[in-house]
C-alpha positions as CSV (number, residue, x, y, z in Angstrom):
1,M,84.9,61.7,72.3
2,G,87.7,64.5,72.5
3,W,87.3,68.3,73.0
4,N,86.4,70.1,69.6
5,P,86.7,73.7,70.0
6,N,84.4,74.4,66.5
7,A,81.4,72.0,68.3
8,P,78.3,73.7,69.1
9,K,78.3,75.1,72.6
10,T,75.6,75.5,75.2
11,F,73.7,78.9,74.2
12,R,74.9,81.9,76.4
13,D,73.6,85.4,76.3
14,P,76.7,87.4,75.6
15,T,75.0,90.0,77.6
16,A,74.3,88.0,80.9
17,V,76.6,88.4,84.0
18,R,77.5,85.0,85.5
19,T,78.7,84.7,89.2
20,F,81.2,82.0,90.3
21,R,81.3,81.2,94.1
22,I,84.9,80.5,94.8
23,P,85.6,79.1,98.1
24,N,88.1,81.3,100.0
25,G,87.9,79.7,103.5
26,P,87.2,76.6,105.7
27,G,83.4,77.5,106.1
28,K,81.0,76.6,103.7
29,D,79.7,80.4,103.7
30,Q,83.4,81.5,102.8
31,E,83.4,82.2,99.4
32,L,84.7,84.8,97.0
33,L,82.1,85.9,94.3
34,I,83.6,86.7,90.7
35,H,81.4,88.2,88.3
36,I,81.9,87.2,84.6
37,T,80.6,88.4,81.1
38,E,81.2,86.7,78.3
39,P,80.8,88.7,75.2
40,D,80.4,87.5,71.7
41,L,84.3,87.5,71.1
42,K,86.5,84.9,69.1
43,A,90.2,84.3,68.3
44,Q,91.8,81.4,66.7
45,G,88.4,79.8,66.0
46,L,87.6,79.5,70.1
47,S,84.9,81.4,71.3
48,L,85.5,83.5,74.7
49,E,84.0,81.1,77.6
50,T,85.0,80.2,81.0
51,W,86.1,76.9,81.0
52,A,86.6,74.4,84.0
53,A,90.0,74.9,84.7
54,S,89.6,78.7,84.9
55,S,87.4,77.6,88.2
56,V,89.8,74.9,89.6
57,Q,92.7,77.4,89.3
58,A,91.0,80.2,90.8
59,G,90.0,78.2,94.0
60,L,93.5,76.8,94.1
61,I,94.7,80.4,94.7
62,Q,92.3,81.1,97.5
63,R,94.0,78.2,99.2
64,L,97.6,79.3,98.8
65,S,99.1,81.3,101.3
66,E,101.3,84.7,100.9
67,S,104.1,82.9,102.0
68,Q,103.9,80.2,99.1
69,M,104.2,83.2,96.8
70,N,106.5,85.4,98.8
71,F,106.1,88.7,96.8
72,P,109.3,90.8,97.3
73,S,108.2,94.0,99.6
74,N,109.1,96.4,96.8
75,I,107.6,94.8,94.0
76,S,104.7,97.1,93.8
77,D,106.7,100.1,93.6
78,Q,106.0,102.5,90.7
79,N,108.0,101.7,87.5
80,T,109.0,98.5,88.3
81,S,110.7,96.1,85.6
82,T,108.8,93.4,87.4
83,I,105.2,92.6,86.9
84,P,103.8,91.1,90.3
85,I,101.2,88.8,88.4
86,L,100.8,88.0,85.0
87,E,98.2,85.8,83.3
88,L,98.7,84.3,79.9
89,G,95.6,83.3,77.5
90,A,93.5,84.8,80.3
91,G,90.5,84.5,78.4
92,T,87.4,85.9,80.7
93,G,90.1,86.8,83.0
94,M,88.5,84.9,86.3
95,V,91.8,83.3,87.5
96,G,93.7,86.7,87.4
97,V,90.8,88.1,89.1
98,S,91.0,85.9,92.1
99,A,94.8,86.3,92.1
100,A,94.2,89.9,92.3
101,I,91.8,90.0,95.2
102,K,94.0,87.2,96.9
103,W,97.3,88.9,97.1
104,Q,96.4,92.6,96.6
105,Q,99.4,92.8,94.2
106,P,99.2,94.6,90.6
107,T,97.9,92.1,87.8
108,V,98.0,92.1,84.1
109,L,95.8,90.2,82.2
110,T,96.7,89.0,78.6
111,D,95.4,87.3,75.4
112,L,95.1,87.8,71.9
113,G,94.0,91.1,70.8
114,P,90.3,90.1,69.6
115,I,89.7,88.8,73.2
116,V,90.9,91.9,75.3
117,P,87.7,93.9,75.5
118,G,86.5,90.8,77.4
119,L,88.8,91.3,79.9
120,A,88.4,95.2,80.2
121,A,84.7,94.0,80.9
122,N,85.3,91.6,83.7
123,I,88.1,93.8,85.5
124,A,85.1,96.4,85.4
125,L,82.7,94.0,86.8
126,N,84.8,93.3,89.9
127,K,86.2,96.7,90.6
128,A,84.3,96.5,94.2
129,N,86.8,93.8,95.1
130,L,89.8,95.4,93.6
131,S,90.0,98.6,95.2
132,E,93.2,97.9,97.2
133,T,95.4,96.6,94.2
134,Q,95.7,97.5,90.2
135,M,94.6,95.4,87.4
136,F,95.6,96.0,84.0
137,Y,95.3,94.2,80.3
138,G,96.8,93.8,77.0
139,A,97.5,91.8,73.9
140,L,100.2,88.9,74.0
141,D,101.0,86.7,71.2
142,W,103.0,84.0,72.0
143,S,104.7,84.1,68.8
144,R,106.0,87.2,69.8
145,P,106.4,86.9,73.3
146,S,108.4,90.0,73.9
147,K,105.6,92.1,72.6
148,L,103.1,93.1,75.4
149,A,100.8,95.7,74.1
150,F,98.9,97.2,77.2
151,Y,95.3,98.8,76.5
152,P,94.1,101.4,76.1
153,E,97.3,102.7,74.7
154,S,96.9,106.1,75.7
155,D,96.7,105.4,79.8
156,P,99.7,105.7,81.6
157,N,100.9,102.3,83.1
158,P,103.5,101.9,85.7
159,L,104.2,98.3,84.3
160,S,104.6,99.5,80.7
161,G,108.4,98.9,80.5
162,A,108.4,95.5,82.7
163,T,110.4,92.7,81.2
164,K,109.7,90.2,83.6
165,A,106.8,88.6,86.1
166,H,106.9,87.1,89.6
167,L,103.9,85.0,89.3
168,I,102.8,83.7,86.0
169,L,99.1,82.0,85.7
170,A,98.0,80.1,83.0
171,A,94.6,77.8,82.7
172,D,93.4,76.0,80.2
173,T,96.1,77.0,77.7
174,I,96.6,74.0,75.4
175,Y,94.2,73.2,72.3
176,S,96.8,72.6,69.5
177,D,99.8,70.9,68.9
178,E,101.5,74.4,68.3
179,H,100.7,75.6,71.6
180,P,103.1,73.8,73.9
181,P,106.4,75.1,72.4
182,L,104.7,78.8,72.1
183,L,103.6,78.8,75.7
184,A,106.6,77.1,77.2
185,A,108.8,80.2,75.3
186,T,106.6,82.8,76.6
187,I,106.5,81.3,80.2
188,L,110.8,81.0,80.0
189,H,110.7,84.5,78.7
190,W,108.7,86.1,81.2
191,L,109.2,84.3,84.4
192,G,111.7,86.2,86.8
193,R,114.9,84.7,87.4
194,D,114.4,85.0,91.5
195,P,114.1,82.0,93.7
196,A,110.6,82.9,94.7
197,A,109.2,83.2,91.4
198,R,106.3,80.9,90.3
199,L,104.3,79.3,87.6
200,I,101.0,78.3,88.6
201,M,99.2,76.2,85.6
202,C,95.6,74.3,85.7
203,L,94.9,72.1,82.5
204,P,92.0,70.0,81.8
205,L,92.9,66.3,81.0
206,R,91.3,66.1,78.0
207,A,92.2,62.8,76.4
208,C,92.8,64.3,72.8
209,Y,95.4,66.5,74.0
210,L,97.4,64.5,76.7
211,E,100.5,64.5,74.5
212,E,100.4,67.8,74.5
213,L,100.3,68.3,78.0
214,R,103.3,65.9,78.1
215,D,105.1,68.2,75.7
216,L,104.6,71.2,77.7
217,W,106.0,69.6,80.7
218,R,108.7,68.4,78.8
219,L,109.7,71.6,77.3
220,L,109.5,73.5,80.6
221,E,111.8,71.0,82.5
222,E,114.4,71.5,79.5
223,G,113.9,75.1,79.5
224,G,115.0,75.2,83.5
225,L,111.8,74.6,85.4
226,E,110.6,72.1,87.7
227,S,107.4,71.2,88.9
228,I,107.3,71.4,93.1
229,E,103.6,70.9,93.6
230,T,101.1,68.7,91.8
231,G,97.5,67.8,92.3
232,Q,94.1,67.1,90.3
233,E,90.9,68.5,91.1
234,M,87.1,68.1,89.5
235,A,85.5,71.3,88.6
236,D,81.6,71.4,89.3
237,E,80.1,69.3,86.5
238,S,76.6,71.0,86.9
239,T,78.3,74.3,85.7
240,F,80.7,73.2,82.8
241,D,80.1,70.9,79.8
242,D,83.7,70.5,79.2
243,E,86.2,67.9,80.9
244,C,86.0,68.9,84.3
245,L,89.0,66.6,85.6
246,C,91.9,69.2,86.0
247,E,95.6,68.8,87.0
248,W,97.0,71.9,88.5
249,S,101.0,72.4,89.0
250,I,103.4,75.0,90.6
251,W,106.9,75.4,89.1
252,R,109.9,77.1,90.0
253,W,113.3,77.8,88.5
254,K,116.0,74.7,89.4
255,N,119.0,77.1,89.4
256,P,117.5,80.6,89.3
257,E,120.9,82.2,89.5
258,R,121.8,80.9,85.8
259,H,120.8,83.5,82.9
260,D,121.2,80.6,80.0
């Protein structure tokens, strides 16, 4: 049976705080604690919830070295035109929080407008681990990929003029046949034309959306990207009642000097 975003969900207290233990070292006791709340928010018929792919990708990020991402030394300068880390369809923001803590780079979490209050809440919950970097959040509708609206609008934001991102993150972002072209266009719009720029995706292998996953890969490749590393990983089945087998992939530009 395929995944149905409208199916009844296991009851969760929208005021509760869940703590996810993300391994961040070889020892059993080496783990990052990420605190997540899931307020009663909904966009496009899907309630805010932390899905299995977010846990897998948050763990993958903790295993990657800084040299694998190769952030430019000046990327954190004020008024930069490049966002160091941009998460698309962030949901509860767990992946972006993991990345910000791992690489200590300014990070922007984005989703549809109705979900944005959840992003703000989860940044606040994890502020103790984010003291060495900055996290921002905003609304980004993939049908208008150039229109990133930071929140709160009144706050000064050094990244408000950014037009590109060095690292793009996306976890569990396909649940409609409309999403592959929209997501691909947004990724291709935002990913900086730098040889070191990267896209990291993690998508659950739901039988009902395998064709859409293939469409997304095709569109990214046709847009000039290539996958340089892939893997499959199971999320903790006792934690998630969704599809737990996930596929992650890391992408770069084939010809970064081209601006077609």
